[in-house]
N, C-alpha and C positions, 0 to 999 in steps of 0.2 A: 446600285449605279454607280456610274462616273460619271464627275463633269468637268470636262479638261477646262474650260473656260473659266473656270473659278480660279484657281492659280496664277489668269494673268489677267483679272478684276481687280479693280480695284473702290472704293468706295464710290457710290450713285453723287458725285460732288457737282454734278456738271459738266467737267472737266476730261475726262478718262471714259475711252470706249471700248468696246469691243466685238471686235469684227466676226464676219463668218466663219471663221476659221480656229476662231477662237484667241487671234495675235491681240496686239493694240487695237490698230482703226486701219481696215482695210480700206482704202482707196479707189474706187472705180472706175474700169474705163472710161475716157470721153464717149459721151454716145452721141449721133449722131443730131441733131439742132440743139445742143448742150450749147448753153452761153445766149439764149434768143430770149428768155424770158430776165425780167428785171430782180436786182439783187433782193436778197431774201428779206432786209430790214424794210424795201419797199413792200414789200407782201405783206408780211407782218403789219404793217397800217392800213393795207387795202384789206384785211383782213379785221381790221378795230373798223375803220369805213363800214365796210361791210353789214356788222353788229349793229350799229347805230342806228345805219339803217333801218336795217329787219326788227327793233323797237320803235322804235320813232314812226313805223308804220303800225306796227300790233298797237301800240297805246292811239295811233289816231285813230283804226280802225274801231278798239273797244269805247272812247268815250264820243264819237259822234255818232252819236244815232240814227239819222237821220242825214250825211252828206251830199250834198250836191254833187251830181257825177264829176263834174273836176277831181273835187276832194277825193272821193273813191277810187276814182282811174289815178289819181298821182300815190293813194297810199297803196293799193296795190303794187301799183308799180316800181315803186322804195323797199315792199316785202320781197318782189320778186327779183330784182337789181341785189337787194341783200344777200340774198342766198343764193345767186349767182355767184357774185362777187365772193364769197368764202368759199366757195367749191372751185371757184377758180386760181383764188391765192393759194388755197392749200392744193392744189393738184401741180400750180407751177412749184411751188415748194418743194416736193417729190421729187421734181426732177432733178434736182441736185443732187438730190442721192447718188445720181450717174454720170455725176461732174468729177472732174480730179479733186474737189474744191470740194466736195461732199457735201452731207447737212450739216448746220449750225450746231454749235454746242450743246449740250443736252442744256443747261441752264437754260441758255437761251430758248427752246422748244418750250420747257416748261413755262418759261417767260412769256412766250405768245400765247399758249393755251388760257394762260390767266387773263390775258390783254381782250381774247379774242372772246372769254366768256364773261369778262365784266357786263359789261352790257347787257348781256342777256339775264343775268342774274337780279334785275330791276323791271325784266320785261312782265307783263302776263302770258300765263300759260300757253306756249304755239306748238301748235302740229299735231295737237292730240289736248284733250281735255280732261283726259282720265284723270288728272289730279281732283277735279270735283266730283268721281268718286271715291275716291280716296277720303275727303272733304265729309263726303254723306256714311260713308260707311262708319269712320271715328266716332262721327254724333252720335248716331244708331249703337255702337257700344258706347259711348258718353253716357247714354240714356239709359244704360243697362237691361236693354235689346240684344239681344244675339243678330249678329252680322251675318251670322253663317245660317241662318235659317229666314231670315229677312230681307226682302229687297231694300231700299232708300223710299219708295213710291208704297210700300206696304207699312215700313215703320214710322215713315216720317210726316208720309202723306203727298196725297198727289200734287196739291195745293201747296207744300213747303219753297222756297225760296229755294233751301240748298238743293231737290230734287230738280228745280228748275235748270239750274243750271247742268244736269248730268246727262250727258248719251240716252237718248230714247232705249240704245241696245239693251244697257246696266240697271235701267228705274228698276225694274222689278227680278234683278238678280243677287241673291246671296253676294258675296263676298268670294272670289276664288284666292285667297292670298295667304299663305303661312301666318301662324300665331307672333311671331315679332313684328309684321306689319302693323297689323291689327291691333296691337300693344300702341306703336308708333301713332297709328290714326287717331286712336282713343285721348293718345295725351297730349294732343296735338289739338283735337277738340275741346278738351280740357281747359287748354292754355288760350287759343283763342274763339270762346264762344259765340259763335254767330260770326266772326269777321273771317270773310273767305281770303283779304289780301294778305292777313297774319297768315291763316290757316297756311296758305299757298306758297310763301316764305319759309314756312318753314320748315315743309315739304321739300322746298326748295335745299333747304338746308341740308336736307337727310340726301338730298341726290348729290351734291357737292363732294361730303364725305366720300359720299362711293366715286367721282370722280377722281379723288386723291387717290381713295385705295387703288383703283385702275392705276394712275401714272405711279406710283410708286410699286406696284405687283410686276408691272409689263418690265421694269428694266430689271430687276432681282429674276424674272424668268426669261428673258432675254441674253444674262450673263450662264444658269443655267444652259440653255440653248447654244451658246455658241457666236449668239447671232447679236447684231449691233445694236446698244441700245438708241443711237440717234434716228433707225429708221423704226426701230419699233414703235419707238414715241408717234410719231410720226403716222404711220399709219394705224397704231392702234387707241392713242389715245387723245392726238390732235386734231382728227376725223369728223368732217360736221357732223356726220352721224352724232358723237358723242353730245355737240353741242347742240343741237338739236331735239333730240330725243331725253339725254340726260339734263343737259342743264336747262335749255329752254320748254322742253316739253314735260319734267317734272316727274319722269317715270320714278317708279321703282324698284326696273330694273336695275339701275345705278348701281345701288346700294347690295342688291344681289351678284353684280357683278365683280365690282369691289373687292366685297366681302370673299367671292370664290375664289378668283384669282390670289388675293391673300393667302386665304390659306391654305393656295396649291403650293404657291412660292415658299411658305415656311415648310410645307414639312416636304417638298422636296429638296430643301436646304440643309433640313436634319439627318434625310438620309444619306445626302453626298459624301461625307465623309463617316467620322468616328458618327454611330445614330447617337443624333440630344432627344431620348427620348419624350422631355415637358417640351420639346419645339413642336416636337410630330406632334404630340396630343395637340396642343395649341392649332396646327396649324388645319387639322382636323374639324375641331369643335368651330374653328373657323367658317369651314365648309360649310358644317352644321347651321352655322346661325345662318349663312348666306341662304341656306336653301328653307330655312324659317318666315326668310321675307317672300322667296318664290323657289318653288320646289325645284325646277329646274338645273339650280344649282348643284343636288345631289349628287346629279353625274360624275362631277369631280372627283369626288370618293371613289369610285370606281377605278380610276387612274392612280390616285393617293396608292391604291390597296395593292394593284398591281405590282408600282412601283417598290412598295415595300415586300410583297413576294418576292421581286427579283433583288431584292436586297441584302437579302437572305436564301439567297439560291437559288430562286424561281423552280420553275415546276408545278403541277396542277395542284398539288396535294395543299403547298403555300401559297398559292393563289386564293383557294378558295376560304382557308383559315386567314387570310387577310380578308378577305371580302366580307368573311363573315363578321370580324373584327371590324369593320365597315358598318358595316348593318347598326351591329350592337352598339355604336359609337353614334350615328345618325338618331336612333331611336331615346338613347339617354337625353341627345340634344333636344330635340323637338318633346318628348318628356314633360324635361325641367321646365323651358323655355312656356312652355304648356300651362303648366299649373300655376311656374312665379306671375308670370303677365294675369293669369288670372282669365284667359282666352276659354281652358277647356279642349276641346280635341273636334269641334263640330267640322275646323277647317279641313278634316280629310276626307269630308266627305262630299265638298263645292271645287275641289281640285280641278273636274272637267271642264268646269262651268265653260272658262271661255273657248273651249273646245267647241261651244253648243252655237259661235258662230260662222260662219260657210264665207272664210276666209278668200277671197278670189285669188289672192297671191298664192296660197298653198299649190304645189303639185299635186298632191293625194285630190284636189277636189275637184281638180281639172277633170276629172275621170265623171264624176256623178255628173258635171256640170253639162260635159259633150253628150255622155249617155241618156241626160235628162232630158236633155234638147232632142236629141233623134227620135228618144221617147214620145214627148211633147205631139212631134210630127203624125204618131199612128193615135192619139186619144190619150196614152198611156202614163200618168204620171209615177214619175219613178227617179223624180232628180236627187232628194232627200236620200232614199235608200241608196241611190248607188254613190252619193257621197259619202254614206254608212259605211259602204264595201271602199272605197277607196280609203278613206284613213284607215278600216283595219290594213289594208295592202301598205300602206304606209308604216304602219307602227312595225309589223314585219319586216321590214325594210330596214329601218333602224332598229332592230333585236340583231341581223345578221349584222351590221355596219358595225355597231359594238362590241358583237363578238372578233370579228375581225379583226380589227381595231386591239384589241384587247390581245386579241391572241401574237399580234405583232408586236407590240409594247412586252408582252413576256416572253419572247424569244429576242427581247433586244432588238429589235428591225424599226422600233417606232420611238423616239425619244417620249418623254410622259409629256412634254410641254405639246408636244405635236398629237400625239395621242388626245390630248385633252382638245383642241380647236377641231380635230379630225369628228369624235364624237360629239363637241356642240354643232358643229357646220350639218353631220346627218340628224342631230334631232329637230333644227332649225327647216332645213331643207326639205323634211319629210312628213313632218310633225299639223296634225289637222289647222292649226294656225300658223299665219306668216304677218309679222306686222315689222316694219323700215326698220322698227328699233331691236328687232330681235336678231340681225347679224351682229348687236354689239356683244350678243352672248357668246359670237368663236372669234371676232374682228380681231381681238385684244391678243387672244391667242394664238392666234394663225400670227398675228403680228411678231408675237414674242420667240418664233420660232423658224419665223420663211428667212431665207439669204434673199439680198436681191436676186431678182430671176422674172422669167414670163408668170408663174403664180402669183408672185409678190403684184407684180401690173396689174393681172385682173382682177386681185380681190378690190388693189383701188379705184380700178375702171368700176366692180360694183357698188364699193360703196359711195364713189360720187354717184352716178346712177339712180340709188335707193336717196343719197339727200337729194334730189328730185321730185321725187313718185309723190309727196305728198305739199298740195299748197300751204305756202306760208301765213296765209291768215284765213280765217273762214268768214263766211258772211252767205247770204242771199242775196245771189244774180240773177234769180227768175225775171227771166224778161229784159236781164242789164246788158244782152251779150257785147252790145257796145263797149261796157264798162269794163268787161271780164278781157274781152279781145285789148282793147283800147292799153289795161295794166301791165296784162303782157307781155304786149309788141314792146312796149314802153320799158318796161326792165331788161326786156333781152335786147334791146337794142343800147342799151347803157355796157350791159355788159360786152357783148359783141366790139363793143369800140375801146374801154379798156382796155379788153386783150390784142387787139392790134396797137393801141399805144404800148404796150406794156414789151409786147415782140417788137416796137421798132427801139423801143429802149435798150433793150436786151441787145439786140444785133449790136447797135453806136456799143455798149458797152465792151461787147465781146472784141472789135475792130479796135476800139481802144488799147483793150489791154494785150492782142497781138500786136498792134506799131511799137 
């Protein structure tokens, strides 16, 4: 495998960049409407205001137990406003990629990510309560019980304060995570016994580590693919889903994705010139460690194995040998972590736990919902059976997509970074469960290999839409429709006013520059 971009790339120091053709910096041609948004610095600070608003709204909703209607509406409006303003700031910033000036420097983008994330670091868990399941699973392990055999309610008691914070979906469910996740959960439970605030902050520290690895890896993968590091960072790391679900939501997917991408970056770099065996081994091991957090990361080993086969001449014989080597490496990593952490191998039997939820976002489940609804008209209860059939169809489609992508990668028709993005996209789209943060399994890799164009814009639109799917604040609004409508309407009005103001300011700046 050759990487023509590498010879033109410099160190990732925040100044130089690599364009879509492997040159220094590729300037985009002016786009219709370019220049109508405010300057990048204005958008940067608008994003800071957005995450401050969201954090303040979250703390208000958490600490004020019986808020009067005015307070409840204000808090919800602030949360909606924060979400909308951040998505707006990010989207308008992306338009700069289509102007002659282009996006700001890499260092500026990394600094902006830090500024936008900073308020969310001290926010309560947002958009999801999965971190409370992590705390419960850690407590189970810390007490000497097996989180792969017992759910939180069974192990800790239904009246436990820890269990009370866990979603009803997961109170009876054993842990679906790998051995490294359980070891981290156990260590945090031991370090912060009975303290959910400290526990959440410690879990968030691991999520932030994952974000840092994503930032590091996306830039290097972009260099390998010959794509601008600026656009890769904007779409792959600065996007609202990273802030919502990796930073604020504290999902362990952050560590999984960070380790997976970093391992792939190391392995592909090792195969680029004279093969660096130790760096290759380190990259493969890092991907295996990511899979020990959450298993989907193991898909990346198929991409690395195919790249290895191509590096030594290609052909299906070498493909099979390289694949066998990846399997052996993953088994070694899993066994070593399972034994070293004392977790054991029970995690192998709970990997499908999360697939038991009938996710309405998953296209494979729509088949079951549709046919089940039709069956209900005739008195037949077939919904769950047909959802199972839909999942089997989804697995078959995933297998077919994997085979097609790997075949094309082996023949040199798809680059390795693109192959990773495509395979993760197929796994997410046709898997049994889809959550908004699952999009981050594939977006960073796609961002690191896609030049500016129609596909790049469509993925950005998808990210923006998924960033708005989950309400920013949880709460019981039963019988309080007025508060719900008032909060969303108030937040939406503020976002609309800010949008129009930014458009006006941008037009004035464009006129001034033209004069």
